[in-house]
N, C-alpha and C positions, 0 to 999 in steps of 0.2 A: 500751808496747813499747820505748821508748827506754832504759828502765832495765834491760832484759834483756841488752843488748849494749853494751859500751863500749870505749874505746881506752886503758884503764888497763893497768898492767903489774904487777898484784898479784892474788893469789888462790891457792886450792888448785890445784896443778898438775893439769891435765886433758890427758892424752896421747891423741890420736886417731891410730891407725895402721891399716894394712891387714893382712889375715891373714898375708901372706907376710913381713911385717916383725916378727911377734910374737916369734919365737924369738930373733932378734938383740936385740930390746929386752929380753927377759927376762934374757938373759945379762948385760946391763949394770946390772941391779938388785941391790940388797943381798940378802944371804942371807935376811934376815928377810922381805923382800917376796916372794922366790921361794918360801920355805916357806909363806907365807900363801896364795899363789895355788895352790900344789900341794895344800895341806890343804883349801882350799875347792873343789877340783876344777874350777878355772877352765879352760875348754877352749880358750881363745885366741880366743873369739868373744863379742861383746857387751860388757857393762859389768862392770868389777871395781872395787870400792871397797877401798882398801888402807890399813890403819891404821898408826899409829906405835906406839912402846912403851907409850904411855899409853892406847891404844885409840882415839885421836882420828883422824879422817880425815886422812891425810897426802898422798894423791894418788888420782886416779881414772884409769882406763884404759878406753878404748872402742875395740874392734877391729871393723873393718868390712871387707866384701869390696872395696868401691870407694869410697875417701874423696873421689874427685872427683865422685861423684853428689851432686847438690844436695839430695837428700832422705835421704841415708844416715844423717845425724844428726838426722833429723826428730823422733824420739821421745825424744831424749836429755835435753832440758830438763825433761821430766816424770818422768824416771827418777832424776835426781840429787837428793840432799838439798839443802835450801836453803843458800845461801851464794854467794860469788863464786869462780869458777874461772878460772884463767889457762891459755889454750890453748897446747898444745905440739903442733905438727903441721908437716908440710912446707909451705913457703910456698904452693905451688900448691893446697893443700887448704884454706887458711884461708877463702877466699871461699865455696866451697860449704858448708863447715861452718857458717859464720856465717848464711847464708841458711836452711839446714835448722834451725838452732837457733831462729831467730825464727819461722818458719812453724809449727814444732812447738808453739809456745806458743799457737797459735790455739784459741779456743773460742767458739762461738756461744752465749752465755748470756743473751741479751736477755729470754727468757721463763722463765728459771729463777729461782724465788723465793729459793732458798738459794744465795747467791753466795760462801759462805765456803770457797772453794777454797784449797788449800794455796799458800803463797807459792812462786813459781818461782825457780830459781837464776838467776844472772847470769853472763855470760861476758865476760872481758877478752881482747882480741886485740891491743892496742897498735898499731892501724892505723886512723887516722881515716877514710881514704878508703873502706876496706872496710866499716867500721861504717856510714857514711852511706849507701853503696850498698845494703847488706843491709837496712837499715831502710826505705828507699824501696821496694825490691822486696817486702818483707814487707807493708808497708802497702797497696800496690796489690793484692796477693793477698788480703789480709784484706777490703778493700773489695769486691772481686768476690765473695768467699765470702759476706759479710754480705748483700749485695743478693739473691743467689740463695736464701739460707737464710731470708730474711724471708717469712713467710706472705703470701699474696696480699692479705689484708684490710688489711695495712699496707704493701703494695708495689704500689700501683696507679699509673696514669700520672702523677698529681700527685706521688707520692712519688719516682718516677724523676726527674721534673723538679726536685724539691727537691734531690736529690743533685747534679744538674748545676749548680744554682744555688750550692750550697755549694762545689763545686770551683771554679767561676768566681770566687767571692768570695775563696777562698784563694789563687788564682794569678793574679788580675787578668784574668780572661776575661770574656766576655759571653754571655748566654743569651737567646734569643728563643723564644717559643712560639706555635704556631698551634693553636688549641683549638676543638674542637666543630665547629659548622657553618661556622666560618671556614676549615676545611680545604677545604670545597667552593668557597668564594669564591676561595681562593688555589690551587685546582686540585691538591688531593691526594685524589682521590675514592676510591682503594682503601683508604687509611688510614681514611677516614671510614666506608666501607662495612663494614669488618671490625669497627670499634669502636662503631658507632652503637647497637647493641642494649644496651650496658651503661650503667648509671647513672653509671659512672666515665668521664667524658668523654674521648674519644680526643684525642690531640695529637701534634704533631711538635715535638720538643725539638731546638734548634739551638744548640750551644755553639761559640764561636769563641775562639781564643787565639793570641797570637804576632804577630810582625811580618809585615804583609801583603807585604813585599818578599821574604820567605823562600819557599822552595818549599812549595807547599800539599800537605798530605796530609789526606784526608777519611776518617773512620771512620764506619761505619754499623752500628748495632746493633739487632737485632730486640727489640722491647720488648713482647711479648705477656705481660701481667702475670698472666693466668690463661687457660688454653685449655681450654674445655669441649668444643671441637670444633665449636661452633656447632650448627646444625640437624642436621648429620652428627655427632651427639654421640658422644664417646668413651665406652667402657665404664668402669666404676668403677676398674678396675686401671690403665687408661690415663690416667685423669684425676688419680689420686692425687697425683702429684708435679708437676703442671702449674704450680705456682707458679714452677718453674724455667724456664718458657718465655720469661721475660725475660732469660735468661742471656746472650744476645748483647748486650743493653744493658749488663748488668753488666760484661761483658768490655771493651767500648769505653770505659766510664767508668774501669775499672781501668787500661787502657792509656793513656788520656788523662792520668790522674793521674801515671803514670810519665813521660810525655813532658813534662808541665809541671813536675814536681818536678825533673827533670834539665835543664830549660830548653833542650831541643833546639831548634836553629835552624830550625824549620819553622813554617809558617802552618797551624795546626791547625783543622779543623772536625769536629765530631761531630754526626751526625744520628741521632736515635732516634725512630722511629715507635712511640709507646706507646699500647697499646690493651688492652682485655679482650675476648676472643672469647666473648661471652655469647649467651644465647638469650632472645628476647622477640618481641613481635608485629612488630617492624620489623627482625628479624635478616636478614642476607644469606641467600638461599636457593640451594639447588642449582638450576642452570639459569638463574639470573640472569646478565645480561651487564653488566660494569662497564667503563667507559672509564677507562684509567689516565692518569696525568699526562703520559706520553709521547704519548698519543693512541691507543695500541693498545687494541682492545677484547678483553676476556677473558671467556669463558664459564666459569661456575663449575661444575666437575664435583663438587667436594667442598669444603664449607665448612671442613673440618679441614686443608686446605692453605692456611691463612690467612697464614702467616709470609711466604711469597713475595709475597703481595699487598701487605702493608704495606711490605715492603722495596723493591718495585719502584718505588713513587713516590719513596721516599727516595733510591734509587740514581739515578733520573732527575734529581732535583734536584742530587745530588752531582756529576754530570757537567757540569752547567751551568757550573760554575766552571773547568772544564778543569784539575783538579788533576794533579799528577804521579803520584798513586797514590790509588786507592780501595781500602779494606780493609773488608769487612763480616764480622761475627760473628753467628751465629745458631744456636739450637737447632732446626735445620730439619727433619731427617729421622731416623726410626728406622732407615732403610736404611743410613745411615752407621754406626750402632752395630752393625748386623748385619755390615757389611763389616769394620770395624776394632775392634770392641769399644768399651767405654765410656771407656777410658783413653788412647786414641790419637786425637787429633783429625785429621780429614781436611780437606784444603783444595784448592781449585781456583785456577788462576791463568792469566791470558792472557799472561803474560810468563815465559819460562823462566828468565831471569836472576834475577828477583825470587823465583820459587819456589825456586830453588837457594839463594839467599842466606838466605831464611827457614829453610829446612831445615837448612842448615849452622849457622846461629846457634843454633837449638834444640838441635842435637846436642851443642853445647859446654856447655850449661847445664842439661842434664836436663829440657828442655822439648820433647820430640819431637813432630814433626808429620809428616803423610804426604800427599804430593800425589796427588790423584785426577784422572782424565782428563775433560776437557770433550769427550766423544765425540759429535761433531756428527751422525752418522747417526741418533741418537735424537731429534733435534730435531723431526722430523715427527710424533712422538707427541703433540705439542700441537695438531695440526690440528683445526679446528672447521669445521663446515659452515655455521654462522650467525654466527661472530665471527672475529676475526683469529687467535685462539688460545684454548686452554683453560688453566685454572690447574694442571692435572695430568693425566697420562695415565690411561687407564682400566685399564691393566694395572700390576701392582705392581713389576715388575722394574727394577733400576737406578735406584731412587728418589732416591738422593743425586745421581746424575749428572743426572737429568732436572730436579730442583729447581734445580741450578746452571745448567743450560741455560736454564731459564725466566728466571732473574735476568740471565743474560748478554745477553738481548735488550734490556735497559735500560741497558747500559753498552757503548757501541759504539766509542768512541775512546780511552778512558783505560785505562791499565794497571790491572788489577783483580784482587784476591784475595778469595776467599770461603771463610770458615771455617765448617764444620758441626760444632759441638761438643756434647758431652754436658752440660757445665757442672755436673756432679754426680758425686761419688764414691759408688759403690754398695757399696764395701767399704773398711775401714780399711787404709791403707798408711802407711809411715813418713812422718810430717809431713803426712799427708793424711787427715783424719778423714772419716767418712761425711757427706755433705752437699755444699753448693756448692763448686765448684772453678774455678780459673782455668786454662784450657788455652790455650797458645800466645801469651799476651800478652808473656811475657818474651822468647820467640823473636822476635816481631815487633818489640818495642822494640829489642833488640840489633841487628837488621837495620837498622832506621831510624837508630839511633845511628851505626852504621858508615857508612851511605850519606850521611847529611846532616850529620854533625858536621864 
């Protein structure tokens, strides 16, 4: 990735402009270039390759609707012939163009036997700071995508833990793990209850990094490596893409990489309850009652509402440290996708200022997020006659809200943000191929950087 973007000052000119600037640009060109564009019926939209008198490429032009959109140039790197290009664009557009250029190079080819893909072009922007930043953001996005795209057979709890260990080694962090029956010994009963049916041992992955004197931020990511639904088993169509149910873990690892790579002055902790929700003779049953780490008893209405169960123990532990902020990511509900679609992540927050800050940060870098309400009148939908609460209501309405309300019971004193994300593109968009995707991590990072730098 590092060889695709550099701070050099040479290459074939590549001009990126917006639609309304095209006519002015055209008038400034040579008669030969104007004639070429006219004869090739270039409409003033998209990519044009302009030759010189010898028929060699002399310059490239890319016209977009909004050059400040960080994905506007996301497909450009795969459209241009091989070679180095020197960017010519308005200064305010260089950063989004650079990010789009790099994320557009992404391809998940781990399982493709023929890797003889064409060589990609490189882009020179003559700005070391933007090059460094774009590479870091693209690497974090690629890590998140890779983790989600990897089939469950190769992305079980031990594999998530290995990723955390590799990040800790790279950035001088530490990782502890609580594995298998030790979860019961150390009082993480709901993580154990969800994961005990799998041959892939459940665990809590605990990554720490940074100066303990700095403000603490704790990230929690749902790491359900495959979700069959448990005994309340999903139908085939609902199970097909459940390798992505560890998308929350992928998001917090990608965000952690961003934080550590930029050396933000925070005391970072990352908690990932990593399990497989499988079926066997000892699987969690509908009607069972589980005592959580916090001490609340939960009656299991549905074993397919397992994400909130593993998260609640991790959130209870997160609050023990009294951090300044807890942020969790989870592929938690289909209801959020019904409400907002697959491409706009919804989030909940107990702090209006934090919510506004994250929303504003995302709006500036093409990483939109949408705040949803913690509507407390729905809280009594968790009432149980034989336990403190149930794990989900019996009626299906407002499912994203009720899932968030369940989690809120385990974070009482600390400012808290809960992201309910798709973690997957179901259609190709510029710079965003079908498959695993990072939603909201750049918005959260920019908010944290502004708050704690």
